[in-house]
C-alpha positions in Angstrom: 68.1 144.1 127.7 71.4 145.1 126.0 72.7 141.5 126.6 69.5 140.1 125.0 69.9 142.4 122.1 73.5 141.2 121.6 72.4 137.6 121.8 69.7 138.2 119.2 72.1 139.8 116.9 74.6 136.9 117.2 71.7 134.5 116.6 70.7 136.4 113.4 74.2 136.2 112.1 74.7 132.6 113.0 71.5 131.4 111.2 72.7 132.1 107.7 76.2 130.8 108.5 74.7 127.5 109.5 72.6 127.4 106.4 75.7 128.0 104.2 77.6 125.3 106.0 75.0 122.6 105.3 75.6 120.6 102.2 73.0 120.5 99.4 70.5 117.7 100.2 72.2 117.0 103.6 68.9 116.5 105.5 67.7 113.9 102.9 71.1 112.2 103.0 71.0 111.9 106.8 67.5 110.4 106.6 68.7 107.9 104.0 71.8 107.0 106.0 69.7 106.6 109.2 67.2 104.3 107.4 70.0 102.1 106.0 71.9 101.8 109.2 68.7 101.0 111.2 67.9 98.2 108.8 69.4 95.1 110.5 71.5 93.3 107.9 73.4 90.8 110.2 73.5 87.2 109.0 71.7 85.9 112.0 68.7 88.2 112.2 68.8 90.7 109.4 68.0 91.1 105.8 70.1 92.6 103.1 67.2 92.1 100.7 65.0 94.5 102.8 67.9 97.0 102.8 68.2 96.8 99.1 64.5 97.2 98.6 64.5 100.3 100.7 67.3 101.8 98.7 65.6 100.9 95.5 62.4 102.6 96.7 64.4 105.8 97.4 65.9 105.7 93.9 62.5 105.1 92.4 61.0 108.0 94.3 63.8 110.2 92.9 62.8 109.3 89.3 64.7 106.2 88.4 62.6 103.9 86.2 62.1 100.2 87.1 64.2 99.3 84.0 67.2 100.9 85.7 66.7 99.1 89.0 67.5 95.4 89.4 66.8 93.7 92.7 68.3 90.2 92.9 68.3 87.3 95.3 68.3 83.5 95.1 65.4 81.3 96.4 67.8 79.5 98.7 69.1 82.8 100.2 66.1 85.0 100.3 67.5 87.5 102.8 70.9 87.9 101.1 69.7 89.9 98.1 71.1 93.1 96.6 70.5 95.9 94.1 72.1 97.1 90.9 71.1 100.6 89.7 72.0 102.2 86.4 72.4 105.9 85.7 72.6 106.0 81.9 75.4 108.1 80.3 75.1 110.2 77.2 77.8 108.1 75.3 77.0 104.4 75.2 80.4 103.6 73.8 82.3 105.3 76.7 81.9 102.5 79.1 80.6 102.5 82.7 81.9 103.3 86.1 80.8 101.0 88.9 80.3 102.0 92.6 80.3 98.9 94.9 79.3 98.8 98.5 78.1 96.0 100.8 75.0 96.1 102.9 75.7 93.3 105.4 77.3 94.0 108.8 79.1 92.1 111.5 77.0 90.7 114.3 76.4 93.0 117.4 74.7 92.1 120.7 72.7 94.8 122.5 73.9 93.6 125.9 77.6 94.3 124.9 77.1 97.8 123.5 76.6 101.1 125.3 73.8 102.0 122.9 71.5 99.9 120.7 73.8 98.9 117.8 70.9 99.1 115.3 69.8 102.6 116.2 71.9 105.5 114.7 73.0 107.8 117.5 74.7 111.1 117.0 76.7 112.1 120.0 79.8 114.3 120.5 80.5 114.7 116.8 80.2 111.0 116.1 77.7 108.6 114.5 77.4 105.4 116.6 75.9 102.2 115.2 76.8 98.8 113.7 77.7 99.6 110.1 77.9 103.3 110.7 81.2 103.1 108.9 81.6 99.6 107.6 80.1 99.8 105.0 76.8 101.6 105.2 78.3 105.1 105.2 79.6 104.4 101.7 76.5 102.6 100.6 74.4 105.5 101.7 76.8 108.0 100.1 76.7 106.1 96.8 72.9 105.8 96.8 72.5 109.5 97.8 74.9 110.4 95.0 72.6 108.9 92.4 69.6 110.8 93.8 71.5 114.0 94.0 72.8 113.8 90.4 69.3 112.9 89.2 67.8 115.9 90.9 70.4 118.1 89.3 69.4 116.8 85.9 73.1 115.8 85.4 73.9 113.9 82.2 77.3 112.1 82.6 79.4 111.0 79.6 80.0 107.6 81.2 77.2 105.4 82.5 77.3 105.1 86.3 76.3 101.8 88.0 75.7 101.1 91.7 75.9 97.7 93.2 74.7 97.1 96.8 75.5 93.5 97.7 75.5 91.1 100.6 78.0 88.6 102.0 81.2 90.6 102.2 81.4 90.0 105.9 80.9 86.2 105.4 77.9 84.0 105.1 76.3 81.7 102.6 75.9 84.0 99.6 78.2 86.7 98.2 76.4 89.0 96.0 79.5 90.6 94.4 80.9 87.2 93.4 77.5 86.1 92.1 77.1 89.2 89.9 80.6 88.8 88.6 80.0 85.1 87.7 76.4 85.2 86.6 75.3 88.7 85.7 78.5 90.3 84.5 76.3 92.4 82.1 74.7 94.2 85.0 78.0 95.4 86.5 80.4 95.5 83.5 82.5 98.6 83.8 85.8 100.2 82.9 86.7 100.3 86.6 85.0 100.2 90.0 85.3 102.2 93.2 85.0 100.2 96.4 85.4 100.5 100.2 88.5 100.7 102.4 91.5 102.9 102.6 90.4 106.5 103.3 91.9 109.5 105.1 94.1 108.2 108.0 94.0 110.4 111.2 96.5 110.5 113.9 95.6 110.2 117.6 94.8 113.9 117.7 92.4 113.7 114.8 94.8 115.3 112.3 94.8 113.9 108.7 98.2 112.2 108.0 97.7 110.7 104.5 94.9 109.7 102.2 95.2 106.0 101.4 94.1 104.5 98.1 93.8 100.7 98.1 95.5 99.3 95.0 96.0 95.8 96.3 94.6 93.4 98.9 95.4 90.2 100.7 93.6 86.9 100.3 91.9 85.3 103.2 92.9 81.7 104.1 91.1 80.1 107.1 92.5 76.8 108.3 91.2 74.3 110.9 93.6 72.5 113.2 92.2 69.3 114.6 93.4 66.5 117.0 91.3 63.5 118.0 91.8 61.0 120.8 89.9 58.1 122.3 89.7 60.1 125.6 89.0 58.5 128.9 88.5 59.4 132.6 90.1 62.6 133.8 91.5 60.8 136.9 93.9 58.9 134.6 95.6 61.7 132.5 97.8 60.8 129.6 100.5 62.8 127.7 98.6 62.1 124.5 95.9 64.7 124.9 94.0 66.4 122.0 94.1 69.8 123.7 97.8 69.6 124.3 98.5 68.7 120.6 96.4 71.6 119.3 97.7 74.2 121.8 101.3 73.2 121.1 100.5 73.7 117.4 99.0 77.1 118.0 102.1 78.1 120.1 104.3 77.2 117.2 102.3 79.3 114.8 102.2 82.2 117.2 105.9 82.2 117.4 106.4 82.2 113.7 106.9 85.3 111.5 106.4 85.0 107.8 109.2 86.5 105.7 108.9 90.1 104.5 107.4 90.0 101.0 106.9 93.4 99.4 105.4 94.2 96.0 105.1 97.4 93.9 102.2 98.7 96.1 103.8 98.0 99.5 107.2 99.3 98.4 105.5 102.5 97.2 103.6 102.7 100.5 106.6 102.3 102.7 108.7 104.7 100.5 106.0 107.4 100.8 105.3 106.9 104.4 109.0 107.0 105.4 109.1 110.6 104.3 105.8 111.5 105.9 106.5 110.0 109.3 110.2 110.3 109.7 111.9 109.3 112.9 112.7 105.7 113.8 109.6 104.3 112.1 110.2 106.2 108.9 113.8 105.1 108.9 112.7 101.5 109.3 110.3 101.9 106.4 113.1 103.2 104.1 115.4 100.4 105.3 112.8 97.6 104.7 112.4 98.8 101.1 116.1 98.8 100.6 116.5 95.4 102.2 113.5 93.2 103.0 115.8 91.0 105.1 116.7 93.8 107.4 115.8 92.2 110.8 116.2 95.4 112.8 113.8 97.4 110.5 111.3 94.5 110.6 111.4 94.5 114.4 110.6 98.2 114.5 107.8 98.0 112.0 106.3 94.9 113.6 105.3 97.0 116.7 102.6 98.7 114.6 99.8 96.3 113.5 99.3 98.1 110.2 103.0 98.1 109.3 103.2 94.5 110.4 100.3 93.5 108.2 101.8 95.3 105.2 105.1 93.5 105.3 103.8 90.0 104.4 101.5 87.1 105.1 100.1 86.9 108.7 98.3 84.1 110.5 96.5 84.3 113.9 94.4 82.0 116.0 90.9 83.2 116.2 88.8 80.4 117.6 89.3 77.3 119.9 87.0 74.5 120.8 87.8 71.3 122.8 86.5 68.7 125.2 83.0 67.3 125.9 82.9 67.1 129.7 84.8 68.6 132.7 85.7 65.1 134.1 86.7 63.5 130.8 89.9 63.5 128.7 89.2 65.5 125.5 88.3 63.4 122.5 88.6 66.3 120.1 90.2 69.7 120.0 90.1 72.3 117.2 91.6 75.7 116.5 90.8 78.1 113.7 93.8 79.9 112.2 92.9 82.9 110.0 95.6 84.0 107.6 95.8 87.1 105.4 98.0 86.1 102.4 99.9 88.5 100.2 99.2 88.4 96.4 101.3 85.8 94.7 101.2 83.3 97.5 98.7 80.5 97.3 96.6 79.1 100.2 98.2 75.7 99.6 101.7 77.2 100.2 100.5 78.7 103.5 99.0 75.4 104.5 102.3 73.7 103.8 104.1 76.2 106.0 101.7 75.6 108.8 102.0 71.8 108.6 105.8 72.2 108.7 105.7 74.5 111.7 103.3 72.2 113.6 105.3 69.1 112.8 102.9 66.8 114.6 101.1 64.0 112.7 98.4 64.0 115.4 97.2 67.5 114.2 95.5 67.7 110.8 95.3 71.0 108.9 92.4 71.5 106.6 92.6 72.9 103.1 91.5 76.6 102.8 89.0 77.0 100.0 88.1 79.9 97.8 89.4 82.1 95.0 93.2 82.7 95.1 94.4 86.2 95.3 95.1 88.2 92.2 97.4 91.3 91.7 95.6 94.6 92.0 95.1 96.9 89.0 97.6 99.6 88.0 97.3 103.1 89.5 97.1 105.0 86.2 97.0 108.8 85.9 93.3 108.5 84.8 92.6 107.0 88.2 95.0 108.9 90.4 94.9 112.5 89.0 91.2 113.1 89.9 91.8 111.6 93.4 94.7 113.9 94.0 92.8 116.9 92.8 89.7 116.4 94.9 91.6 115.2 97.9 93.8 118.3 97.7 90.7 120.5 97.7 89.2 118.9 100.8 92.4 118.1 102.7 95.1 120.5 101.5 98.7 119.3 101.9 97.6 115.7 102.8 99.5 113.3 100.5 97.7 110.5 98.6 99.4 107.2 99.2 98.8 103.8 97.6 98.3 100.9 100.0 97.6 97.2 100.2 94.6 96.2 102.4 95.4 93.6 105.0 91.7 92.6 105.1 89.9 91.4 102.0 86.9 93.1 100.2 84.5 92.2 97.5 86.8 94.0 95.1 88.7 90.8 94.7 85.7 89.2 92.9 85.6 92.0 90.5 89.3 92.1 89.8 89.2 88.4 89.2 86.4 89.0 86.7 88.5 91.6 84.8 87.1 94.8 86.3 89.8 97.0 87.8 88.7 97.9 91.3 90.1 100.4 93.7 89.5 101.2 97.4 88.7 104.9 97.1 86.9 106.3 100.2 86.8 109.8 101.6 86.0 108.7 105.1 88.5 109.9 107.7 89.4 107.0 109.9 90.9 107.0 113.4 93.8 104.8 114.3 91.5 102.2 115.7 89.3 102.4 112.6 86.4 103.6 114.8 86.0 100.1 116.4 84.9 98.5 113.1 83.8 94.9 113.8 84.0 95.7 117.5 82.0 97.3 120.2 80.4 100.8 119.8 81.4 101.3 116.2 81.6 105.0 115.3 82.5 107.4 112.6 82.9 111.2 112.8 79.9 113.2 111.5 82.2 115.5 109.7 84.0 112.5 108.2 80.8 111.2 106.7 79.8 114.6 105.3 83.3 115.2 103.9 83.3 111.7 102.3 79.9 112.6 100.7 81.4 115.7 99.2 84.6 113.9 98.1 82.6 111.2 96.3 80.3 113.8 94.6 83.2 115.7 93.2 85.3 112.7 92.3 82.6 110.7 90.5 81.6 113.7 88.4 85.2 114.0 87.2 85.3 110.4 86.3 81.9 110.5 84.8 82.9 113.2 82.3 86.4 111.9 81.7 87.6 111.4 78.2 89.5 108.2 77.2 
């Protein structure tokens, strides 16, 4: 009986502690997050339009009038729609702040995953699902933020805007680009907050630094192709389409683009050299002092992130060849995906690939799309609030500017003249929680901390004076 009494007393003490630990509106946020994650938004079988409609319904139920909610899509892309929501500020002349997140996710096959990728599972302190991190955590946090502020009766100085778009992961229609080119009025803003960067964790789960994305690479995808009359496989010839393309891929694989640092990557390596120390930290300091330091480059090239930060990279991602097991191949193709540093054009990279391959039998396609543009400056108006809120939630963890090796929808806004920053409070494991891979996951605490980080940060920005 005494043991039961002790357990009852402990339970009575624990109940209010648990209530205090819960964030305001956490249950409603979890429900919104689950609904968004479980709305399939893959290109093959999903619908961003449906996800946008469901988020609009949540905002409308919270009191947002129809006039402040704009659902958009094109007739030729009915499932690739999006949403722009407006939270009016009290000073129309103050300018707006835009929150951008994408609704679409990478494909995921049930037979490959441990769990259903389109059901949100919470296990062992993690959320598991396709899009649990990329990018539905931030999309849910932004949508929930609008609802939370509305319920508080909050009146910001600056108008807040929310854009939930489709096509960031590829596909036929990119909502962010379309808005920038066709409905700039809907998203016009002093600056925008977007995905990527975040709090970087070490292998033990300890925060190392809080990255802020100030620049990003451009994607250039090239197709290598060789054709041949072919023939019977019993009469092989040296002139083989597969051989031509594989030799070309081998030459690309063996090539390292030169180190090409800019203001952001120099700042990143300079800061991280002091944070990390040791051989890797020394190599970072050395590469800043001399980008041609081969020994420093060799050390940094061991780490995929460091390697990506030093310059342009190209990698083979797809291969297709032949038409029959008993026939010489008439065609072979390989896809080369490059991530190009700002200031280098796609044409320049193509010229490099052609020179490396040095085979007239292999054609290299032109990569199309918008060229990269330099990222916006990290002004005190942007950085000081980030450092303040980050210091409150992750004391002693330095804030470090970084260049994103991938590409985000932020590039479309930057090209349109809207300064866009990757500012995300999600804490990411070294493997990024298997984003784009199997069994994508993100820590439950990470999502809730990011929700609080975003709430505090956006309120500072929203009331900021010019």
